[in-house]
C-alpha positions in Angstrom: -0.2 -35.6 19.7 -2.7 -32.8 20.3 -6.3 -33.6 21.1 -7.8 -30.1 21.0 -7.3 -26.8 19.4 -6.8 -25.2 22.8 -3.9 -27.6 23.5 -2.2 -26.4 20.3 -2.7 -22.8 21.3 -1.2 -23.5 24.8 1.8 -25.3 23.3 2.5 -22.3 21.0 2.1 -19.9 23.9 4.9 -21.9 25.7 7.1 -21.1 22.7 6.2 -17.4 22.9 4.1 -17.5 19.8 0.7 -15.9 20.3 -1.8 -17.7 18.1 -5.2 -16.5 17.1 -8.2 -19.0 17.1 -7.8 -19.4 13.3 -4.1 -20.1 13.5 -4.5 -22.7 16.3 -7.4 -24.3 14.5 -5.8 -24.6 11.1 -2.5 -25.9 12.6 -4.5 -28.5 14.6 -6.2 -29.7 11.4 -2.9 -29.8 9.4 -1.3 -31.9 12.1 -4.4 -34.2 12.5 -5.1 -34.6 8.8 -1.5 -34.8 7.6 -2.0 -31.9 5.2 0.5 -29.2 4.2 -0.2 -25.8 5.6 0.0 -22.8 3.3 0.4 -19.5 5.2 0.0 -16.3 3.2 0.2 -12.7 4.3 2.5 -9.7 4.4 6.2 -10.1 5.2 7.2 -10.2 8.8 3.9 -11.1 10.4 5.0 -14.5 11.8 4.5 -17.0 9.1 8.0 -18.4 9.3 8.1 -18.1 13.1 5.0 -20.3 13.2 6.9 -23.2 11.6 9.8 -22.7 14.0 7.5 -22.6 17.0 5.8 -25.8 15.8 9.2 -27.6 15.3 10.1 -26.6 18.9 6.6 -27.7 20.2 6.9 -31.2 18.6 10.6 -31.6 19.2 11.2 -32.1 15.4 14.1 -30.9 13.4 13.2 -27.9 11.2 14.4 -28.4 7.6 14.1 -25.1 5.6 14.1 -24.6 1.9 14.4 -20.9 1.1 12.9 -20.2 -2.3 14.2 -17.7 -4.8 13.9 -16.9 -8.5 15.7 -19.6 -10.5 15.4 -22.3 -7.9 15.1 -25.7 -9.6 14.8 -29.3 -8.8 18.6 -30.0 -8.5 19.1 -27.2 -6.0 16.1 -28.2 -3.9 16.5 -32.0 -4.0 20.0 -33.2 -4.3 23.4 -32.8 -5.9 25.3 -35.7 -7.3 29.0 -35.4 -6.5 30.6 -36.4 -9.8 34.0 -35.2 -8.8 34.0 -37.5 -5.7 32.7 -40.4 -7.8 35.6 -39.8 -10.3 38.1 -39.7 -7.5 36.8 -43.0 -6.2 37.1 -44.5 -9.6 40.7 -43.3 -9.9 41.7 -44.6 -6.5 40.1 -48.0 -7.2 41.6 -48.4 -10.6 44.1 -51.1 -9.6 41.3 -53.0 -7.8 39.2 -52.8 -10.9 42.0 -54.1 -13.1 42.5 -57.1 -10.8 38.7 -57.7 -10.8 38.7 -58.0 -14.6 42.0 -59.9 -15.1 40.5 -63.3 -15.9 37.6 -62.1 -18.0 37.5 -63.4 -21.6 35.2 -60.9 -23.3 33.8 -57.4 -23.0 30.4 -58.8 -22.1 31.9 -60.8 -19.3 33.9 -57.8 -18.1 30.7 -55.7 -18.2 28.8 -58.3 -16.2 31.6 -58.4 -13.6 31.6 -54.6 -13.3 27.8 -54.6 -13.0 28.1 -56.8 -9.9 30.1 -53.9 -8.2 28.1 -50.9 -9.5 26.6 -50.3 -6.1 30.0 -49.1 -5.1 29.9 -46.3 -7.7 26.2 -45.5 -7.6 25.3 -45.1 -3.9 24.3 -42.4 -1.5 27.9 -41.8 -0.6 28.0 -39.6 -3.7 24.6 -38.0 -2.9 24.6 -34.5 -1.3 21.0 -34.1 -0.1 19.3 -30.7 -0.3 16.4 -29.7 1.9 13.6 -31.7 0.2 15.6 -34.9 0.1 16.7 -34.4 3.7 13.1 -34.1 4.8 11.9 -37.1 2.9 14.8 -39.4 3.8 15.1 -38.4 7.5 15.1 -41.2 10.0 13.0 -39.1 12.3 9.8 -37.0 11.6 10.7 -33.4 10.7 9.1 -30.1 10.0 9.7 -29.0 6.4 9.5 -25.3 5.8 9.2 -24.2 2.1 9.7 -20.5 2.7 8.5 -17.8 0.3 7.2 -20.2 -2.4 5.9 -17.2 -4.3 9.5 -16.2 -5.1 10.1 -19.5 -7.0 9.1 -20.0 -10.6 5.9 -21.8 -11.7 7.9 -24.7 -13.0 9.4 -25.4 -9.6 5.9 -25.1 -8.1 4.7 -27.8 -10.5 7.6 -30.1 -9.5 6.7 -29.4 -5.8 3.2 -30.7 -6.5 4.6 -34.2 -7.2 6.7 -34.2 -4.0 3.7 -33.1 -1.8 1.4 -35.6 -3.4 3.4 -38.8 -2.8 6.4 -37.7 -0.6 8.7 -39.7 -2.8 11.3 -38.7 -5.4 13.1 -40.5 -8.2 16.9 -40.2 -8.4 18.3 -41.6 -11.6 21.5 -42.7 -10.1 20.0 -44.8 -7.2 16.3 -45.1 -7.8 13.2 -44.0 -5.9 13.4 -42.6 -2.3 10.2 -42.9 -0.3 9.6 -40.9 2.8 10.2 -42.9 5.9 8.2 -40.4 7.9 5.7 -38.0 6.4 7.0 -34.5 7.3 4.8 -31.7 8.6 5.0 -29.2 5.7 4.7 -25.4 6.0 4.6 -23.3 2.9 4.8 -19.5 3.2 4.0 -16.8 0.7 4.2 -13.0 0.8 1.7 -12.7 -2.1 4.2 -11.4 -4.6 2.5 -13.6 -7.2 -0.6 -15.8 -7.4 0.0 -19.4 -6.6 -1.6 -22.2 -8.6 -5.0 -23.6 -7.7 -3.4 -27.1 -7.8 -1.0 -26.2 -5.1 -3.6 -24.5 -2.9 -5.9 -27.6 -3.3 -3.3 -29.8 -1.6 -2.9 -27.5 1.4 -4.9 -26.1 4.2 -4.9 -22.4 3.8 -4.1 -19.7 6.4 -3.9 -16.0 6.0 -1.9 -14.2 8.6 -2.5 -10.4 8.6 -1.0 -7.7 10.7 -2.3 -8.1 14.3 -4.6 -5.6 15.9 -3.4 -3.3 18.6 -4.2 -5.6 21.5 -2.5 -8.6 19.9 0.6 -6.6 18.9 0.9 -5.1 22.4 0.9 -8.7 23.8 3.6 -9.7 21.3 5.8 -6.7 22.2 5.4 -7.3 26.0 6.2 -10.9 25.5 9.2 -10.5 23.2 10.6 -7.3 24.7 9.8 -7.4 28.4 12.3 -4.7 29.3 10.2 -2.1 27.5 8.1 -0.1 30.0 4.4 -0.9 29.6 3.3 2.7 28.8 6.1 3.0 26.2 5.1 -0.3 24.7 1.5 0.9 24.3 2.7 4.2 22.7 5.0 2.3 20.3 2.2 -0.1 19.2 -0.1 2.9 18.7 2.5 4.6 16.4 3.0 1.4 14.4 -0.8 0.8 14.0 -1.2 4.4 12.8 1.7 4.1 10.3 0.0 1.1 8.7 -3.1 3.3 8.1 -1.0 5.5 5.8 -0.5 4.8 2.1 3.1 3.5 2.5 5.1 1.6 0.0 6.0 -0.9 2.7 4.1 -1.1 6.0 6.1 -1.9 9.2 6.0 -5.6 10.0 5.7 -7.2 13.4 9.4 -8.1 13.3 10.2 -4.4 12.7 7.9 -3.4 15.6 10.0 -5.7 17.8 13.2 -4.2 16.4 12.0 -0.7 17.2 11.0 -1.8 20.7 14.4 -3.2 21.3 16.0 0.0 19.9 13.9 2.1 22.4 15.2 -0.1 25.2 18.8 0.3 24.0 18.3 4.1 23.9 16.9 4.2 27.4 13.8 5.9 26.0 11.3 7.1 28.6 8.6 8.6 26.3 8.0 8.9 22.6 8.6 12.6 22.0 8.9 14.0 18.5 12.7 13.9 18.4 12.8 10.2 19.3 10.2 9.4 16.7 12.0 11.4 14.1 15.4 9.8 14.7 14.2 6.2 15.0 11.6 6.0 12.2 14.1 4.3 9.9 14.0 1.2 12.2 10.4 0.9 11.1 10.4 2.3 7.6 12.8 1.3 4.9 12.0 3.7 2.1 12.8 7.4 2.2 9.4 8.3 0.7 7.7 6.4 3.5 9.8 8.1 6.1 9.0 11.5 4.8 5.3 10.7 4.6 5.3 9.5 8.2 7.2 12.6 9.4 4.6 14.9 7.7 1.8 12.9 9.4 3.6 13.3 12.7 3.8 17.0 12.3 0.1 17.2 11.4 -0.9 15.4 14.5 1.2 17.8 16.5 3.9 15.6 18.0 4.9 16.7 21.4 3.6 20.2 20.9 0.2 19.3 22.3 1.4 16.6 24.6 0.4 13.7 22.2 2.3 11.1 20.5 1.5 10.2 16.9 -1.6 8.2 16.6 
């Protein structure tokens, strides 16, 4: 579909995703080699957005599996609707009785029932979860396994089998083999170390916070109503905050939230009052807010005509 790395970058640009050389290269290789892509990095730097942009670029459905502690095979793969199966059995009870009327033994009755077992063990009772949806889809899809580091190691081990063969075994109906190999994105916020076995199966990409120039481009692209000078000041503040020893650094998504907040407030310049009253859009811990305010006061705020940097 894409013959060069540059064509990948341009396609992402059209979806308003600004890709670095490394991002474009690794994504090009993942698509060309049919390998899963594992993107690690801080929360809110665009890992999930990359998979959404790629789904839009390729015109494929995005199937998302959100990972969490306690996620297991049954929640990620499928659910068998036993209640529905029982209801069918009750409704078809008379038909079953007629079917077995002329049988002379239990063995003959069992054989007769066996001929009709596809009625009771079929995909009509199968409720597919994200993994099965991606594998059984009639069209190629993008499969996003989001925040895999939040899942348990046991689920990670199960996932290795799925990513190796792209097929799953369902006791009630047998083995389901992928009709189209999905493009797989895995994301991790580095809350725990992933296994080497999982990493071996993937192409690896680390997405860090962007530098000032990249972040300014993102803000100008995503929040075009923000005045250029104000956008520059906002990015300068965010970059400076990340240099502090904070419990949680402001993410790119929070930078964009702050930029939209400044537009909503009709802000013309970043004075000390505006910074003080809107810091909680960027920072989500009281200790971080207080540390940032102290840093702002040390720099001088509006007293010497400077914004915080």
